[in-house]
TIMAR-37367 format. One record per residue (C-alpha): residue in one letter; z, y, x. Coordinates in nm, 2 decimals. Layout:
N
@r: A	Z: Z	Y: Y	X: X
...
END
This chain:
307
@r: M	Z: 0.99	Y: 0.92	X: 1.21
@r: D	Z: 1.32	Y: 1.09	X: 1.30
@r: R	Z: 1.55	Y: 0.99	X: 1.59
@r: R	Z: 1.77	Y: 0.77	X: 1.38
@r: C	Z: 1.48	Y: 0.57	X: 1.25
@r: F	Z: 1.34	Y: 0.55	X: 1.61
@r: A	Z: 1.67	Y: 0.41	X: 1.74
@r: I	Z: 1.68	Y: 0.16	X: 1.46
@r: L	Z: 1.33	Y: 0.05	X: 1.54
@r: C	Z: 1.41	Y: 0.00	X: 1.91
@r: H	Z: 1.72	Y: -0.19	X: 1.82
@r: L	Z: 1.52	Y: -0.43	X: 1.59
@r: L	Z: 1.25	Y: -0.48	X: 1.85
@r: R	Z: 1.52	Y: -0.57	X: 2.11
@r: T	Z: 1.74	Y: -0.79	X: 1.90
@r: I	Z: 1.50	Y: -0.96	X: 1.66
@r: A	Z: 1.15	Y: -0.94	X: 1.81
@r: G	Z: 1.26	Y: -0.99	X: 2.18
@r: L	Z: 1.12	Y: -0.67	X: 2.33
@r: T	Z: 1.26	Y: -0.60	X: 2.68
@r: S	Z: 1.22	Y: -0.32	X: 2.93
@r: T	Z: 1.00	Y: -0.38	X: 3.23
@r: E	Z: 1.06	Y: -0.27	X: 3.59
@r: V	Z: 0.88	Y: 0.06	X: 3.53
@r: V	Z: 0.90	Y: 0.13	X: 3.15
@r: D	Z: 1.20	Y: 0.10	X: 2.93
@r: V	Z: 1.18	Y: 0.00	X: 2.56
@r: E	Z: 1.22	Y: 0.35	X: 2.43
@r: E	Z: 0.93	Y: 0.48	X: 2.63
@r: M	Z: 0.69	Y: 0.20	X: 2.55
@r: V	Z: 0.78	Y: 0.24	X: 2.17
@r: A	Z: 0.73	Y: 0.62	X: 2.20
@r: M	Z: 0.38	Y: 0.57	X: 2.35
@r: F	Z: 0.29	Y: 0.32	X: 2.08
@r: L	Z: 0.40	Y: 0.55	X: 1.80
@r: H	Z: 0.22	Y: 0.85	X: 1.95
@r: I	Z: -0.11	Y: 0.65	X: 1.95
@r: L	Z: -0.06	Y: 0.55	X: 1.59
@r: A	Z: 0.03	Y: 0.90	X: 1.47
@r: H	Z: -0.24	Y: 1.09	X: 1.65
@r: N	Z: -0.52	Y: 0.83	X: 1.71
@r: V	Z: -0.56	Y: 0.94	X: 2.07
@r: K	Z: -0.72	Y: 0.77	X: 2.37
@r: N	Z: -0.53	Y: 0.64	X: 2.67
@r: R	Z: -0.62	Y: 0.94	X: 2.88
@r: V	Z: -0.42	Y: 1.17	X: 2.64
@r: I	Z: -0.12	Y: 0.94	X: 2.67
@r: L	Z: -0.17	Y: 0.94	X: 3.05
@r: R	Z: -0.12	Y: 1.31	X: 3.06
@r: E	Z: 0.18	Y: 1.31	X: 2.81
@r: F	Z: 0.37	Y: 1.02	X: 2.97
@r: M	Z: 0.24	Y: 1.02	X: 3.33
@r: R	Z: 0.15	Y: 0.65	X: 3.32
@r: S	Z: -0.17	Y: 0.47	X: 3.43
@r: G	Z: -0.43	Y: 0.37	X: 3.17
@r: E	Z: -0.35	Y: 0.00	X: 3.25
@r: T	Z: 0.02	Y: 0.05	X: 3.19
@r: I	Z: -0.04	Y: 0.23	X: 2.86
@r: S	Z: -0.28	Y: -0.04	X: 2.73
@r: R	Z: -0.06	Y: -0.33	X: 2.84
@r: H	Z: 0.25	Y: -0.18	X: 2.67
@r: F	Z: 0.07	Y: -0.07	X: 2.36
@r: N	Z: -0.04	Y: -0.43	X: 2.30
@r: M	Z: 0.30	Y: -0.56	X: 2.39
@r: V	Z: 0.48	Y: -0.34	X: 2.13
@r: L	Z: 0.21	Y: -0.41	X: 1.87
@r: L	Z: 0.27	Y: -0.78	X: 1.88
@r: V	Z: 0.65	Y: -0.75	X: 1.86
@r: V	Z: 0.63	Y: -0.50	X: 1.57
@r: I	Z: 0.44	Y: -0.76	X: 1.37
@r: R	Z: 0.72	Y: -1.01	X: 1.44
@r: L	Z: 0.94	Y: -0.79	X: 1.22
@r: H	Z: 0.74	Y: -0.87	X: 0.91
@r: E	Z: 1.01	Y: -1.09	X: 0.76
@r: E	Z: 1.26	Y: -0.81	X: 0.80
@r: L	Z: 1.04	Y: -0.53	X: 0.68
@r: L	Z: 0.82	Y: -0.67	X: 0.41
@r: K	Z: 1.02	Y: -0.65	X: 0.09
@r: K	Z: 1.06	Y: -0.92	X: -0.17
@r: P	Z: 0.96	Y: -0.77	X: -0.50
@r: Q	Z: 1.21	Y: -0.74	X: -0.78
@r: P	Z: 1.10	Y: -0.72	X: -1.15
@r: V	Z: 1.17	Y: -0.41	X: -1.35
@r: P	Z: 1.50	Y: -0.48	X: -1.54
@r: N	Z: 1.55	Y: -0.45	X: -1.91
@r: D	Z: 1.79	Y: -0.16	X: -1.86
@r: C	Z: 1.56	Y: 0.04	X: -1.63
@r: T	Z: 1.62	Y: 0.42	X: -1.66
@r: N	Z: 1.32	Y: 0.53	X: -1.45
@r: Q	Z: 1.07	Y: 0.70	X: -1.69
@r: R	Z: 0.78	Y: 0.57	X: -1.50
@r: W	Z: 0.87	Y: 0.21	X: -1.56
@r: S	Z: 1.05	Y: 0.22	X: -1.89
@r: Y	Z: 0.89	Y: 0.16	X: -2.23
@r: A	Z: 0.87	Y: -0.22	X: -2.21
@r: L	Z: 0.73	Y: -0.26	X: -1.86
@r: Q	Z: 1.01	Y: -0.50	X: -1.79
@r: N	Z: 0.93	Y: -0.79	X: -1.54
@r: C	Z: 0.66	Y: -0.57	X: -1.37
@r: L	Z: 0.68	Y: -0.64	X: -0.99
@r: G	Z: 0.49	Y: -0.33	X: -0.88
@r: A	Z: 0.13	Y: -0.23	X: -0.83
@r: L	Z: -0.18	Y: -0.35	X: -0.63
@r: D	Z: -0.48	Y: -0.18	X: -0.49
@r: G	Z: -0.74	Y: -0.19	X: -0.21
@r: T	Z: -0.80	Y: 0.08	X: 0.04
@r: Y	Z: -1.07	Y: 0.12	X: 0.31
@r: I	Z: -0.97	Y: 0.18	X: 0.67
@r: K	Z: -1.24	Y: 0.24	X: 0.94
@r: V	Z: -1.28	Y: -0.02	X: 1.21
@r: N	Z: -1.48	Y: -0.07	X: 1.53
@r: V	Z: -1.69	Y: -0.39	X: 1.52
@r: L	Z: -1.99	Y: -0.53	X: 1.70
@r: A	Z: -2.33	Y: -0.42	X: 1.59
@r: S	Z: -2.41	Y: -0.77	X: 1.46
@r: D	Z: -2.10	Y: -0.75	X: 1.23
@r: R	Z: -2.15	Y: -0.40	X: 1.09
@r: A	Z: -2.34	Y: -0.51	X: 0.78
@r: R	Z: -2.04	Y: -0.73	X: 0.68
@r: Y	Z: -1.80	Y: -0.43	X: 0.71
@r: R	Z: -2.02	Y: -0.16	X: 0.57
@r: T	Z: -1.89	Y: 0.00	X: 0.25
@r: R	Z: -2.09	Y: 0.14	X: -0.04
@r: K	Z: -2.06	Y: 0.49	X: 0.12
@r: G	Z: -2.21	Y: 0.36	X: 0.45
@r: E	Z: -1.89	Y: 0.36	X: 0.65
@r: V	Z: -1.78	Y: 0.07	X: 0.87
@r: A	Z: -1.44	Y: -0.03	X: 0.74
@r: T	Z: -1.21	Y: -0.32	X: 0.64
@r: N	Z: -1.08	Y: -0.36	X: 0.29
@r: V	Z: -0.70	Y: -0.38	X: 0.30
@r: L	Z: -0.54	Y: -0.53	X: -0.01
@r: S	Z: -0.20	Y: -0.36	X: -0.05
@r: V	Z: 0.08	Y: -0.45	X: -0.29
@r: C	Z: 0.39	Y: -0.24	X: -0.33
@r: D	Z: 0.71	Y: -0.26	X: -0.54
@r: T	Z: 0.83	Y: 0.01	X: -0.79
@r: K	Z: 0.98	Y: 0.22	X: -0.51
@r: G	Z: 0.67	Y: 0.23	X: -0.29
@r: D	Z: 0.78	Y: -0.03	X: -0.04
@r: F	Z: 0.50	Y: -0.27	X: 0.06
@r: V	Z: 0.56	Y: -0.63	X: -0.03
@r: Y	Z: 0.22	Y: -0.78	X: 0.07
@r: V	Z: -0.06	Y: -0.67	X: 0.30
@r: L	Z: -0.39	Y: -0.85	X: 0.35
@r: V	Z: -0.62	Y: -0.70	X: 0.62
@r: G	Z: -0.99	Y: -0.78	X: 0.61
@r: W	Z: -0.99	Y: -0.89	X: 0.25
@r: E	Z: -1.32	Y: -1.08	X: 0.17
@r: G	Z: -1.22	Y: -1.26	X: -0.14
@r: S	Z: -0.95	Y: -1.33	X: -0.39
@r: A	Z: -0.60	Y: -1.26	X: -0.28
@r: A	Z: -0.45	Y: -1.35	X: -0.61
@r: D	Z: -0.17	Y: -1.60	X: -0.59
@r: S	Z: 0.10	Y: -1.45	X: -0.82
@r: R	Z: 0.06	Y: -1.67	X: -1.12
@r: I	Z: 0.40	Y: -1.67	X: -1.28
@r: L	Z: 0.37	Y: -1.60	X: -1.65
@r: R	Z: 0.52	Y: -1.26	X: -1.76
@r: Y	Z: 0.58	Y: -1.15	X: -1.40
@r: Y	Z: 0.29	Y: -0.93	X: -1.30
@r: Y	Z: 0.15	Y: -0.64	X: -1.10
@r: L	Z: -0.03	Y: -0.34	X: -1.23
@r: V	Z: -0.40	Y: -0.32	X: -1.13
@r: D	Z: -0.68	Y: -0.08	X: -1.20
@r: A	Z: -0.98	Y: -0.14	X: -1.43
@r: G	Z: -1.18	Y: -0.30	X: -1.14
@r: Y	Z: -0.96	Y: -0.61	X: -1.18
@r: P	Z: -0.97	Y: -0.84	X: -1.48
@r: N	Z: -0.67	Y: -0.84	X: -1.71
@r: A	Z: -0.56	Y: -1.19	X: -1.61
@r: E	Z: -0.23	Y: -1.37	X: -1.58
@r: G	Z: -0.01	Y: -1.20	X: -1.32
@r: F	Z: -0.23	Y: -0.88	X: -1.32
@r: L	Z: -0.20	Y: -0.62	X: -1.59
@r: A	Z: -0.50	Y: -0.40	X: -1.62
@r: P	Z: -0.56	Y: -0.09	X: -1.84
@r: Y	Z: -0.78	Y: -0.09	X: -2.14
@r: R	Z: -1.14	Y: -0.01	X: -2.07
@r: G	Z: -1.31	Y: 0.26	X: -2.28
@r: Q	Z: -0.99	Y: 0.45	X: -2.32
@r: G	Z: -0.87	Y: 0.75	X: -2.12
@r: Y	Z: -0.72	Y: 0.69	X: -1.78
@r: H	Z: -0.64	Y: 1.04	X: -1.64
@r: L	Z: -0.30	Y: 1.19	X: -1.68
@r: Q	Z: -0.45	Y: 1.54	X: -1.74
@r: E	Z: -0.61	Y: 1.41	X: -2.06
@r: W	Z: -0.26	Y: 1.38	X: -2.22
@r: C	Z: -0.12	Y: 1.71	X: -2.11
@r: G	Z: 0.04	Y: 1.91	X: -2.39
@r: L	Z: 0.17	Y: 1.80	X: -2.73
@r: E	Z: -0.17	Y: 1.85	X: -2.89
@r: N	Z: -0.32	Y: 1.59	X: -2.65
@r: A	Z: -0.05	Y: 1.33	X: -2.69
@r: P	Z: -0.18	Y: 0.97	X: -2.73
@r: S	Z: -0.27	Y: 0.87	X: -3.08
@r: T	Z: -0.32	Y: 0.50	X: -3.04
@r: S	Z: -0.13	Y: 0.22	X: -2.88
@r: K	Z: -0.41	Y: 0.16	X: -2.63
@r: E	Z: -0.41	Y: 0.53	X: -2.52
@r: F	Z: -0.03	Y: 0.53	X: -2.48
@r: F	Z: -0.04	Y: 0.20	X: -2.29
@r: N	Z: -0.30	Y: 0.35	X: -2.05
@r: M	Z: -0.10	Y: 0.66	X: -2.00
@r: K	Z: 0.22	Y: 0.47	X: -1.91
@r: H	Z: 0.02	Y: 0.22	X: -1.70
@r: L	Z: -0.14	Y: 0.50	X: -1.49
@r: S	Z: 0.19	Y: 0.68	X: -1.45
@r: A	Z: 0.36	Y: 0.37	X: -1.32
@r: R	Z: 0.06	Y: 0.25	X: -1.11
@r: N	Z: 0.04	Y: 0.58	X: -0.92
@r: V	Z: 0.32	Y: 0.44	X: -0.70
@r: I	Z: 0.06	Y: 0.25	X: -0.50
@r: K	Z: -0.16	Y: 0.56	X: -0.47
@r: R	Z: 0.13	Y: 0.76	X: -0.34
@r: A	Z: 0.24	Y: 0.48	X: -0.10
@r: L	Z: -0.11	Y: 0.45	X: 0.05
@r: G	Z: -0.15	Y: 0.83	X: 0.07
@r: V	Z: 0.18	Y: 0.86	X: 0.26
@r: L	Z: 0.09	Y: 0.57	X: 0.49
@r: K	Z: -0.24	Y: 0.73	X: 0.59
@r: G	Z: -0.09	Y: 1.07	X: 0.61
@r: R	Z: 0.15	Y: 0.96	X: 0.87
@r: R	Z: -0.09	Y: 0.76	X: 1.09
@r: A	Z: -0.41	Y: 0.93	X: 1.21
@r: I	Z: -0.52	Y: 0.59	X: 1.35
@r: L	Z: -0.57	Y: 0.48	X: 0.98
@r: R	Z: -0.79	Y: 0.78	X: 0.90
@r: G	Z: -1.03	Y: 0.82	X: 1.19
@r: K	Z: -1.27	Y: 0.61	X: 1.39
@r: S	Z: -1.10	Y: 0.33	X: 1.58
@r: Y	Z: -1.12	Y: 0.29	X: 1.96
@r: Y	Z: -0.99	Y: -0.07	X: 1.95
@r: P	Z: -1.16	Y: -0.40	X: 1.88
@r: V	Z: -1.14	Y: -0.51	X: 1.52
@r: E	Z: -0.88	Y: -0.78	X: 1.60
@r: V	Z: -0.65	Y: -0.53	X: 1.75
@r: Q	Z: -0.72	Y: -0.28	X: 1.48
@r: C	Z: -0.62	Y: -0.53	X: 1.21
@r: R	Z: -0.29	Y: -0.59	X: 1.38
@r: T	Z: -0.24	Y: -0.22	X: 1.41
@r: I	Z: -0.30	Y: -0.17	X: 1.04
@r: L	Z: -0.03	Y: -0.43	X: 0.96
@r: A	Z: 0.21	Y: -0.26	X: 1.21
@r: C	Z: 0.16	Y: 0.07	X: 1.03
@r: Y	Z: 0.26	Y: -0.09	X: 0.70
@r: L	Z: 0.57	Y: -0.23	X: 0.85
@r: L	Z: 0.67	Y: 0.10	X: 1.00
@r: H	Z: 0.62	Y: 0.27	X: 0.66
@r: N	Z: 0.87	Y: 0.03	X: 0.51
@r: L	Z: 1.12	Y: 0.09	X: 0.79
@r: I	Z: 1.10	Y: 0.47	X: 0.73
@r: M	Z: 1.14	Y: 0.41	X: 0.36
@r: M	Z: 1.45	Y: 0.20	X: 0.43
@r: T	Z: 1.61	Y: 0.46	X: 0.65
@r: N	Z: 1.54	Y: 0.81	X: 0.53
@r: F	Z: 1.26	Y: 0.86	X: 0.29
@r: D	Z: 1.21	Y: 0.84	X: -0.09
@r: I	Z: 0.85	Y: 0.84	X: -0.19
@r: E	Z: 0.94	Y: 0.91	X: -0.56
@r: D	Z: 1.11	Y: 1.24	X: -0.47
@r: N	Z: 0.86	Y: 1.37	X: -0.23
@r: I	Z: 0.51	Y: 1.28	X: -0.33
@r: D	Z: 0.33	Y: 1.33	X: -0.66
@r: E	Z: -0.04	Y: 1.27	X: -0.62
@r: V	Z: -0.22	Y: 1.17	X: -0.30
@r: D	Z: -0.58	Y: 1.06	X: -0.25
@r: S	Z: -0.57	Y: 0.73	X: -0.06
@r: T	Z: -0.95	Y: 0.63	X: -0.06
@r: H	Z: -0.93	Y: 0.34	X: -0.29
@r: A	Z: -1.16	Y: 0.04	X: -0.23
@r: T	Z: -1.16	Y: -0.10	X: -0.58
@r: T	Z: -1.35	Y: 0.09	X: -0.85
@r: A	Z: -1.49	Y: 0.00	X: -1.19
@r: A	Z: -1.83	Y: -0.05	X: -1.02
@r: D	Z: -1.68	Y: -0.30	X: -0.78
@r: D	Z: -1.53	Y: -0.54	X: -1.04
@r: I	Z: -1.33	Y: -0.83	X: -0.91
@r: H	Z: -1.46	Y: -1.16	X: -1.07
@r: Y	Z: -1.25	Y: -1.42	X: -0.89
@r: I	Z: -0.97	Y: -1.42	X: -1.15
@r: E	Z: -1.03	Y: -1.52	X: -1.51
@r: T	Z: -0.87	Y: -1.36	X: -1.80
@r: S	Z: -0.74	Y: -1.55	X: -2.10
@r: N	Z: -0.69	Y: -1.50	X: -2.47
@r: E	Z: -0.32	Y: -1.55	X: -2.43
@r: W	Z: -0.28	Y: -1.28	X: -2.16
@r: S	Z: -0.50	Y: -1.03	X: -2.36
@r: Q	Z: -0.30	Y: -1.09	X: -2.67
@r: W	Z: 0.02	Y: -1.04	X: -2.47
@r: R	Z: -0.11	Y: -0.70	X: -2.35
@r: D	Z: -0.20	Y: -0.60	X: -2.70
@r: D	Z: 0.15	Y: -0.69	X: -2.82
@r: L	Z: 0.31	Y: -0.51	X: -2.53
@r: A	Z: 0.10	Y: -0.20	X: -2.60
@r: E	Z: 0.20	Y: -0.20	X: -2.97
@r: E	Z: 0.57	Y: -0.24	X: -2.87
@r: M	Z: 0.56	Y: 0.05	X: -2.63
@r: F	Z: 0.38	Y: 0.28	X: -2.87
@r: T	Z: 0.61	Y: 0.20	X: -3.16
@r: D	Z: 0.92	Y: 0.25	X: -2.94
@r: W	Z: 0.78	Y: 0.59	X: -2.82
@r: E	Z: 0.70	Y: 0.70	X: -3.18
@r: L	Z: 1.05	Y: 0.61	X: -3.30
@r: R	Z: 1.20	Y: 0.81	X: -3.01
@r: N	Z: 1.00	Y: 1.12	X: -3.09
@r: Q	Z: 1.05	Y: 1.13	X: -3.47
END
């Protein structure tokens, strides 16, 4: 976060969220302490040395800033816009009109009571919460659900949809790739490996577009060490911290960062895999047929352009 973005954040926290200076700490200093903790995942004693403040002062102001940052959710969580018919972005062209973005889950380590660890333990044995993340075509987050323990699917408007991976069913509002087909971009590198069927071409374009959520999550975790390492906070505070990191990501995107121009591939530790299929959403013959028709339309258009 550069100085301009920092100044904008402090202004928003003052004017919209109601953050005010105290007798001993002004807004800029308390926000700086808060951001330092998120970026480096350090304990209070480190901040004590950096800012020459007591542990109680640091803890109190961290939680104060955390709560007011979350109040900015209406300002910073974007409303998704569907891909227009005249889209010129190669990732989203070839008939992906009306797509709202992409959806994925990611694991973030949390600190919980011993009695709750079994509920939070992942298949890899780590204690983590499953965060459902939805971003638009530019990499701005539009929806975040921390501590996902069930279906978060409520986008049910026909023909408006999010791209999901094969761990989700191909159901109304959620467009999944074809199973049993290739789903790695390197498989189609070079003219000799170009897709030969509509399903292969659909999966190639689907993966290219859906990578936006991988890049967004990779950048998010890359900026905030508190999302990568072991947490020092209770799970309730950590869940609020996760949401705050998402909001700050959007603020940076709004002010001075373009994910499309700077990031290609980033590993974001996905929580949803083909072995962890989501069964809470039912597919339909109508939606499956619509995907088949879309794949044929995309493939035919591509073949005509390359004749």
